[in-house]
C-alpha positions in Angstrom: 102.4 41.3 110.6 102.6 43.7 113.3 105.3 45.7 111.6 103.5 45.7 108.4 100.7 47.3 110.4 103.1 49.8 112.2 104.4 50.9 108.4 100.9 51.6 107.4 99.7 53.4 110.2 102.8 56.0 109.5 101.9 56.9 106.4 98.1 57.3 106.9 96.4 58.9 109.7 92.9 57.4 111.0 91.1 59.6 107.9 93.7 58.1 105.3 95.4 61.0 104.6 98.9 61.2 103.9 101.0 62.3 106.7 104.7 63.8 106.1 107.6 62.8 108.2 110.6 65.1 109.3 112.9 64.2 107.0 114.7 65.5 103.7 112.9 64.8 100.6 114.8 64.3 97.0 112.9 64.9 93.8 110.8 61.8 93.4 109.9 61.9 97.3 108.8 65.3 96.8 107.0 64.9 93.5 105.1 61.8 95.3 104.1 63.7 98.5 102.5 67.0 96.8 100.8 64.7 94.5 99.3 62.8 97.8 98.6 66.1 98.9 96.9 67.0 95.8 94.1 64.6 96.9 93.9 65.1 100.5 92.2 68.2 100.9 89.2 68.5 98.5 87.7 71.5 100.5 90.6 73.6 99.6 90.5 73.0 96.1 94.4 71.8 95.6 95.8 72.0 92.0 99.4 70.6 91.6 100.7 72.2 88.3 104.3 72.4 87.6 105.2 76.3 86.4 108.1 75.0 83.9 111.4 72.9 84.7 114.7 72.7 85.8 117.8 72.6 83.3 118.5 68.9 84.0 114.6 68.4 83.4 113.0 68.2 86.9 109.5 70.0 87.4 109.0 73.0 89.5 105.8 71.6 91.0 103.9 74.2 92.8 100.1 73.5 94.5 97.3 75.9 95.3 95.2 76.0 98.0 92.4 77.9 98.6 89.0 78.0 99.7 87.4 80.4 97.4 85.7 79.9 94.7 87.4 79.9 91.6 85.5 83.1 89.8 85.5 85.3 93.2 87.3 88.4 91.9 89.7 90.7 94.0 91.3 87.5 95.7 94.9 88.0 97.0 97.2 85.9 96.0 100.3 84.7 97.7 103.2 82.7 97.0 106.0 81.3 98.9 108.8 79.3 97.4 111.8 77.4 99.1 115.0 75.9 98.2 116.1 79.0 95.8 119.7 77.8 96.8 120.3 74.7 96.3 121.6 73.4 99.9 120.0 75.9 101.6 117.0 73.1 102.3 115.1 73.9 105.6 112.5 76.1 103.4 111.8 73.0 101.2 110.5 70.6 104.1 109.0 73.6 105.7 106.7 74.3 102.8 105.5 71.2 103.2 105.0 71.0 106.4 102.9 74.3 106.2 100.8 72.6 102.9 99.8 69.8 105.6 99.3 72.4 108.4 96.8 74.1 106.8 94.8 71.1 105.3 95.0 69.8 108.7 93.8 72.5 110.8 91.1 74.0 108.1 87.7 74.7 109.9 89.1 73.6 113.1 91.5 76.1 113.9 89.9 79.8 113.3 92.8 81.7 111.7 93.9 78.8 109.3 90.0 79.0 108.3 89.8 82.5 107.9 93.2 82.6 105.5 91.9 79.6 103.3 88.1 81.3 102.5 89.9 84.8 102.0 93.4 83.9 100.4 95.1 81.8 97.3 97.9 80.7 98.4 100.6 79.1 95.8 103.6 77.1 97.6 106.6 76.0 95.8 108.9 74.1 98.1 111.5 73.8 95.4 113.1 76.6 92.7 116.0 74.9 92.4 115.9 70.8 92.4 119.1 70.4 90.4 121.1 72.2 92.9 119.4 70.0 96.0 120.2 67.1 94.2 124.1 67.8 94.7 124.0 69.4 98.2 124.7 67.1 101.3 122.6 66.9 104.5 124.8 68.3 107.2 126.7 71.0 105.4 126.1 74.5 107.1 128.6 75.9 105.3 129.8 76.7 101.9 128.6 76.4 98.2 128.1 72.9 96.9 124.6 72.9 96.0 123.9 76.0 95.5 123.6 76.9 92.2 122.0 75.0 89.5 123.8 72.8 87.1 124.7 76.0 84.7 126.5 77.1 87.9 124.1 80.2 88.0 123.4 81.6 91.6 119.7 81.8 91.0 118.9 84.7 93.5 121.0 86.6 91.2 119.5 86.3 87.5 116.7 88.7 87.4 116.0 92.0 86.1 117.5 95.0 88.2 116.0 98.0 89.5 118.9 99.8 89.0 121.6 97.8 86.8 121.2 96.0 83.8 121.6 92.4 84.8 124.4 91.0 82.1 123.4 87.0 83.4 122.0 84.9 80.7 118.5 83.8 82.3 118.2 80.5 83.5 115.3 78.3 82.9 114.4 78.3 86.8 113.9 82.0 87.1 112.3 82.1 83.7 109.8 80.1 85.0 109.4 82.2 87.8 109.1 85.6 85.4 106.6 83.8 82.9 104.5 82.2 86.2 104.3 86.0 87.8 103.0 87.4 84.0 100.5 85.0 84.9 99.2 85.6 88.1 98.8 88.8 90.1 100.8 88.3 92.9 100.9 90.6 96.4 102.7 89.0 99.0 105.6 86.4 98.7 108.3 84.9 100.7 111.5 83.3 99.4 112.8 80.7 102.6 116.6 80.9 102.6 118.9 79.4 105.3 122.4 80.7 106.6 121.5 83.6 108.9 118.6 84.3 111.5 116.8 87.3 110.1 113.9 88.9 107.7 115.3 90.7 105.0 114.0 92.9 102.7 114.2 95.3 99.5 116.2 97.2 98.7 119.1 94.5 97.5 121.0 96.7 95.0 121.8 100.0 94.8 121.7 103.3 92.4 124.9 104.4 93.7 127.1 101.3 93.5 129.0 101.0 90.0 128.6 97.6 88.9 130.2 97.6 85.2 133.6 96.6 86.1 132.5 93.7 88.4 130.2 92.4 85.7 133.0 92.8 82.9 135.2 90.9 85.2 132.7 87.8 86.1 131.8 87.7 82.1 135.6 86.9 81.5 135.2 83.7 83.7 133.1 80.3 83.9 134.6 79.5 87.1 131.7 79.6 89.8 134.1 80.0 92.5 136.2 82.7 90.4 133.0 84.5 90.3 132.0 84.5 93.7 135.2 84.9 94.8 135.0 88.4 92.8 131.4 89.3 93.9 133.2 89.2 97.5 136.1 91.3 97.0 134.4 93.8 95.5 131.8 93.9 97.8 134.3 93.9 100.7 136.2 97.0 99.2 133.0 99.0 99.7 132.4 101.2 102.4 130.0 100.3 105.1 126.9 99.3 103.6 124.0 101.9 103.2 120.9 101.0 103.2 118.9 101.1 100.2 115.3 102.2 100.5 112.4 101.2 98.3 109.0 103.7 98.4 107.4 101.2 100.6 109.8 101.0 103.2 107.3 101.6 106.0 105.4 98.5 104.6 108.6 96.4 104.1 109.6 97.4 107.6 106.1 96.3 109.1 106.6 93.2 107.0 109.4 92.0 107.9 108.3 92.8 111.9 105.6 90.7 111.6 107.7 87.6 110.9 110.3 88.5 113.0 108.4 88.8 116.1 106.5 85.8 115.8 109.8 83.9 115.7 111.1 82.8 119.3 114.2 83.5 118.4 114.8 85.7 115.4 113.4 89.2 116.5 116.1 88.8 119.4 118.9 89.7 116.2 121.8 87.6 117.4 124.5 86.5 115.2 124.9 83.2 114.5 127.3 81.0 116.3 129.6 80.2 113.0 129.6 83.6 112.4 127.8 86.7 110.7 126.3 90.2 112.2 123.5 91.2 114.8 120.7 92.4 113.3 118.5 94.5 115.4 115.1 93.4 115.8 115.7 90.2 113.6 115.4 92.4 110.4 117.6 94.2 107.6 117.2 96.0 104.4 119.2 94.1 101.8 121.6 96.3 100.5 122.5 97.1 104.3 123.5 93.9 105.1 125.1 93.2 101.7 124.4 94.6 98.2 123.9 92.4 95.0 121.8 92.9 91.9 119.4 90.8 90.1 117.4 89.6 93.3 114.1 87.9 93.4 112.8 89.9 96.2 113.5 93.2 94.2 112.2 92.0 91.0 108.8 90.8 92.7 108.3 94.4 94.1 109.5 96.6 90.8 108.4 94.8 88.2 105.2 93.3 89.7 104.4 95.1 92.7 104.6 92.2 94.4 106.0 92.5 98.4 108.3 89.7 98.9 110.8 89.2 102.0 113.9 87.2 102.2 113.5 85.0 105.0 116.6 83.4 106.4 115.0 81.3 108.6 118.4 78.9 109.7 122.1 79.4 111.0 123.1 76.2 109.5 121.9 75.9 105.5 121.4 72.2 105.7 121.0 71.2 109.0 120.8 67.1 110.2 116.9 66.2 109.8 116.9 65.8 113.5 116.7 70.1 113.6 113.8 69.9 111.2 110.8 70.0 114.2 112.1 71.8 116.4 113.1 74.4 113.2 109.0 74.1 112.1 107.8 75.3 115.7 109.8 78.3 115.3 108.6 79.4 112.0 105.0 78.2 112.2 103.1 80.8 113.4 105.4 83.4 111.8 104.3 82.3 108.3 100.8 82.0 109.2 100.9 85.8 110.5 102.7 86.5 107.4 100.0 85.3 105.2 97.6 87.2 106.7 99.4 90.5 105.8 97.8 90.4 101.9 94.6 91.7 103.7 96.1 94.6 105.3 96.0 98.2 102.7 93.8 98.8 99.9 92.4 96.7 97.3 89.3 97.1 94.5 88.4 96.7 90.6 89.0 99.6 87.8 86.3 99.5 85.4 85.0 101.6 82.6 82.4 104.1 83.6 80.3 103.3 80.3 79.8 99.7 80.7 81.2 98.9 84.1 83.9 96.2 81.9 86.9 95.9 84.1 90.1 98.1 83.1 93.3 95.8 82.4 96.8 96.9 82.8 95.4 100.5 84.3 98.8 101.9 86.0 98.2 102.6 89.4 100.0 105.1 92.0 99.9 105.6 95.8 100.8 109.6 95.5 104.3 110.0 97.5 105.2 106.5 96.5 107.1 106.5 93.2 106.4 103.0 92.4 103.4 102.1 90.4 101.9 98.7 89.7 98.9 97.4 87.2 95.5 96.2 87.6 95.4 92.5 86.6 93.0 90.9 83.1 89.9 91.3 85.8 91.0 95.1 86.9 91.4 94.4 90.2 94.3 95.6 92.0 96.1 95.1 95.1 98.3 97.3 97.7 99.7 96.0 100.8 99.7 99.7 102.9 99.8 100.5 107.2 96.9 102.4 108.8 96.5 106.4 107.3 94.9 108.3 104.9 96.4 108.1 101.4 95.2 109.4 97.3 95.5 107.1 94.7 96.3 108.4 91.3 94.8 105.9 88.1 95.7 106.4 84.5 94.6 103.9 81.2 95.5 104.6 77.9 91.9 106.0 76.4 90.6 107.4 79.6 90.6 110.5 82.1 93.3 110.0 84.9 91.4 109.4 88.6 92.7 110.6 91.9 90.8 109.1 95.1 91.4 109.5 98.4 91.0 106.9 100.4 91.7 105.5 104.4 93.6 102.6 105.9 91.7 101.7 109.1 93.5 100.3 111.8 91.7 97.4 113.3 93.7 96.9 116.5 93.7 93.3 117.4 92.0 92.1 114.7 92.9 90.4 112.1 94.0 92.4 109.2 90.6 94.4 106.8 91.4 96.0 103.6 90.0 99.4 102.3 88.0 98.2 99.3 87.8 100.8 96.3 85.4 100.3 93.1 86.7 103.4 91.0 85.2 104.1 87.4 87.8 105.7 84.8 85.9 107.9 81.8 86.7 107.4 78.4 88.7 110.4 76.8 86.0 110.4 74.7 83.6 112.2 77.2 83.6 115.1 79.2 85.8 114.7 82.3 83.4 114.5 85.4 83.6 117.0 87.9 84.1 114.9 91.1 82.2 115.8 94.3 83.9 117.2 97.3 85.2 114.8 99.8 84.8 114.5 103.1 88.2 112.5 104.6 86.5 112.0 108.1 83.5 110.4 106.7 85.1 108.3 103.5 85.3 105.3 105.4 83.4 105.2 108.9 84.6 102.5 110.7 80.9 100.7 111.1 81.2 100.0 107.5 82.9 96.6 106.6 84.8 98.0 103.5 85.7 94.5 102.2 82.4 92.7 102.1 80.4 96.3 100.6 82.4 98.4 98.2 81.6 101.7 96.8 80.4 101.9 93.2 80.2 98.0 92.0 81.2 96.8 89.1 79.0 94.9 86.7 79.3 93.0 83.9 77.5 89.9 82.2 79.7 87.3 84.7 78.4 88.4 88.1 81.2 90.8 88.3 79.9 93.1 91.3 78.3 89.8 92.8 81.8 88.3 92.9 83.8 90.9 94.3 80.8 91.6 97.2 80.9 87.8 98.4 84.9 87.1 98.5 84.6 87.8 102.1 81.3 86.6 103.0 83.0 83.9 105.5 83.4 85.9 109.3 84.0 89.8 108.7 88.1 89.8 109.2 87.2 91.9 112.6 85.8 89.6 114.3 88.5 86.8 114.5 90.9 87.8 117.0 94.5 87.1 116.5 96.2 84.3 117.8 97.3 84.3 121.4 95.7 88.1 121.6 92.9 89.2 123.8 89.3 89.9 121.6 88.4 93.1 121.9 85.8 92.4 119.1 82.5 93.3 121.8 84.0 97.0 122.6 84.8 97.5 119.0 81.5 97.4 117.8 80.0 98.9 120.4 81.9 102.0 119.6 81.2 102.0 116.5 77.4 101.7 116.9 77.5 104.9 119.2 79.5 106.9 116.6 77.2 105.8 113.6 74.0 106.9 115.9 75.8 110.1 116.6 76.7 110.8 112.8 72.6 109.9 111.7 71.9 112.4 114.6 74.1 115.4 113.5 73.1 114.7 110.1 69.5 114.8 110.6 69.6 117.9 112.7 
């Protein structure tokens, strides 16, 4: 009787919720765990869906978590993906523990609560369940289980920015592409193993001549021979130069956010089994080793979603007894990384005549030659560092528009975006002359722009009400970062002083 009682206690907490153990979970176990999680945290509206199937028919399960109203507009979408390589198993388990952590700490931890009340989070613990079933615990190196059952590396299976990808599309990568067509993600991370570094785009480079390599790869079906040809080709290259993206400053900052929150990654030390030192624990993908068809590059150039490849364990598939300390090493880094979705600018594009949202408007931050599109609800997001920018917007049938804006540095506070609501004028109407702008007062510090957007759009679905109320929970600026000094009182005092001076100057 005592044995059964102990077993019952290890499965359920006092409040009846499922408790996750630190072990590796095969597909059936993973499925059952996710189903239990989908019933455990009703305040986070958990929604479990499959975005597709693997080649062997295993479902690619995604759990969505948020405390935001389903109809709210302008809420950033964040996705986290594990196990794209089947034998890199740590990320698979850490994402399960992240789900549990978010659910258990909602309404008790201020940062977790703020995240869940302002963000939609989608977690795909395993993108390659077939490969994982073949892989073996304790194998720190090697390729066994890395690929899917067709012996295709899924992180070489996406459309490429510089090179036409000749590999046949696999069901797993195809599912990711269909998923991204439906949901406008702004921030993403893919969790890998075999090194300890935060890797950012681009992985491929324009100058490389891949045609000969791709031709040789197409002439053999042997995955080992294909991998040998890849490494021979890469080894024949000179020292790898970085492949710099238009948003390199943002990617570097995102990588530093993760590495600096990790107790070991920021040290940049090489793994014991070999490898290289990474200054600050971060690296440009191509500077490490270039390849084509990577998922993080596809996220960025195709959808405007900024993704990092996080190498979180020197051993690809370490013993399960290592999982507790790997979770502790990565927990705070994952939490802070998610908050970065609120850094920069976001808003809506709408028709000036009827205030209806404009979908698929093309946007570009001038000076950053990488376009992105508005969502079906006219929403847009872009992660940017503090500074002054100009946003160019074009859409079929409308006059183009250029809007200056400023991203404010909120110092030790959690990120707070600048929010814009931008009208476009139909090409059948004369293009209006914009009023002169005053950059110094465009976004005064005392206006919390995330809750008071300019020129709110409206439609029959209370569009403007949705975007105004999306962050009605505590203003981000009032919540200190974890383990940081809270300087909110001084910030508010300074803001009111500036506000008073501005009013006096206007009145005079």
